[in-house]
N, C-alpha and C positions, 0 to 999 in steps of 0.2 A: 251222486250221493256218496257219503263217507260211511265207513263201518262204525256203527255204534257199539257193537260187541263182536269180539273175535274169540273163537274157541280153537286152541292149537294143541294137537297131539294129546288130547285128553284120554286118559286110561283109568279104568276102574275094574278090579277083579273081585269076585266073591269065591274064595277057595280057588279052584281051578277053572272057574268060568269067567271069561273075559266079557264083562257086560259092555265096556267101552274099550276099544282097541285103537289107540292113536287117532281118535275122532277129531276132525277139524272142520269148521265151517264159520261163516260170518253172517251177521245181520246188519243190513244197511239202515242207517238212520231214516226214519219216516216210512219204513216199509212194513208190510204184513208178510211175514215169512212163516212157512209151514215146516214142521219137522215131522216127517212121516217114515214109515217102515213097517215090515211085518211084525207080528207079535214077538216080543223078546229081542228086538233089534237094538234096544238100548235107549229109547226115547225118554222114558221117565227117569232112568238113571242119569242121563245127561242133564235133565232139569234139576235133579237132586244134587248133582255135583256142582253145577254152575251156581246154584243158589245157596250152597253151603250146608245143605241138609245131609250130605254125605261127603267125606273127605276124598279128594282125588288121590290116585296113586302117583300119577305124573301128568305133565302137561301144564297149560296155563289158560286163564280166562282174562281177557282185557275188556274193559268197559270205559267208554268215553276216552279211549286212547291210553289208559293206564292199566297196568297189570294189577289184578285183584289178588293180593296176598291173603292166603287163608280165607276164602270166601265165608262170610258170616251173614245169615239171613237178615238180621236186624240192621247191620251196617249197610248192607246192600240196599235195603228198603229206604234207608235215609239218604242214600246216594242216588236213588231213582230207579232201582231195579226190583221188581216185585213179581210174585207168581200166584196162581191159583193151583188147586189140586184136583185129581180125578174125582175123589169123593169130597163133596162140599164140606167146608169147615166153618161152621157158625157156632155161636154160643146160644144154645137153644132156650135157656132161661132168661137171657137178656132180651130187651126189646130190640126190634129191628133198628131203631135209631141208635140205641146203645152199641149195637154191633158195628154200626158205621163209625161211630166216634172211636171205638176200640181199635179200629184199623189204622189209626194214625201212628206214624213211626215216632217212638219215644225212647230215649236212652234210659237205662235202668236207674241211673242216679236221679233222674227227673220224674220217674214213674210215680213214686209215692206222693210227691208234692204236686203232681199235675192236676190242673183244673181244666174243665171243659171250657174252651174259649168260645165266645159268641161266633167267631168266624168259622170254627169247626162245625158248630150246629147248623149254621146257614149253609155251608157247603154240603153237609150230610143231607139236609132236607132238600136241597136243590138236586142232588144226585138221586134221591129216592123219587122225586117227582119225575126226573128224566127217565128212570127205569120203571115208572108207574107202580111204585111200591109205597107211595106216600100215605095211602089209607091204612097201611099196616104199621106205620111208624111206631106206635105205642104198644103194639102186640108182641108177645114173645116170638122170637124167630123160629122156635120149634113148631109153631103152628103153620108156618108157610109150607106150601107144596114143594116138591123137589125142584121143579123148574124155577119157582120163585126163590128158592135158596141159591140156585145157580146165579140168578140175576143179582141177588144180594151180595154174594161173594164177589162178583164182578164189580158191582158198585163200590164195595168196600175197598178193593185194591186201588180204586181211583181216588180215594180220599187223600192219599199221600202224594197226588199229582206226579205219578211216575213218568219217566221218559221211556222206559222199556217194561212191557208187561208180558210175562210168560203164562200162557193159558194152557192148562193141561186137560185136554179132551173137553172143551167147553160145551159140546153138543151131546155128549154121552147121556143117554137115558131121558132126554127131554123131547117134547113133542115139536112138530114142525113150526108152530107159532112161536115158541120160545127160541128155536133155532134162528128163525128170521129176525127176531128181536135182538139176539146176541150179535148176529151178523151186522145189523144196522148200527149197533153201538160201537162195534169194532171199526166200521167204516167212518162213523162220525168222529170218533176219538183220533183216528189216524189223521183226519182233516185238521184236527186241532194240534197235531204235532206228536202224538204218542206213537211209539213203535211197538210192534207186536211180534212175538214168536209163539207159534201155536202148534201144539201136538194134537193131531186129529186123525181119526180113522175114516170119517165121512169124506170120501174123495170129491164128490160133487161140491161140497162146501169149500174144500181146499181149492179146487180148480177155478171156481168163480170168484173167490175172495182174495187169494194170495198173489203177491207180486213175484215171490220166489219160493222155491221148494227145495228143502234139504232132505235127502233120502239116506237113512241108515239101514245097514244090514249087518247083523252079527257084530255090532259095536263099532263098525267103520262107516265113514261117509263114502257112499258110492256114487252120488250125483248131487249137484246143486245147480239150479238154473230156473228159468221161467217155467210155469206150468206146461205150456205148449211143448217145450223141449223134454221135460221130465216124462210126459205121458208116452213118448215113443222111444225113450232111452233103453237100449237092450239090457243093460245091467239092472235097471229098475224092473223091467218086465221079468227078468230071470229071478230076481229076488222075491217077487210076489207070486210068480206062476211056476217057477222051477221046483224041482224036488228038494 
């Protein structure tokens, strides 16, 4: 496999706190890669910097073999890189179907003139059926349960047909049935060619799902490898169990 994304010497500080400290790792094309670490290790900051929601202090991100200059969320989405958030982000007063269509990547100059294309609606309805949300298509998204909102957000990011999806704690706060559903959709989409980078605290989920695991501690990458290796890595055990 080749690297779809490379993060090299990424640094980000907040005052005197080094949230990311020369953090480096890679994500292979076609893989499901986990980004794990103790609380405060820099996982979400890494997501925010990679996707342009926070500016980096130094370092670089490469995607599809090209350095991303000044990462911007909208431009990255149009190029095939998109993310979810720890707290679900839906438009509660829009219908579930309207949320799906709103997830399409559109440049600002086309936004005002944009019309909903037949192909967009067909893809949205197909994804809602895939995620078993079709019966809620015309209902306000605010009426969905928390687990259903998680599924809607996941389905929405797939509207742009991304090559790389960053999932930020996809199983947090949901029941085992929804966790299994999310896992099934990740596996299915990987079979269709989508690559995933997943921040996750549920280690059983990580170890049975992921091909590779990246471990952060205090903003630095301390290990990267297959789950079987990571589970017995002394540096990883020290990060999680040490003082």
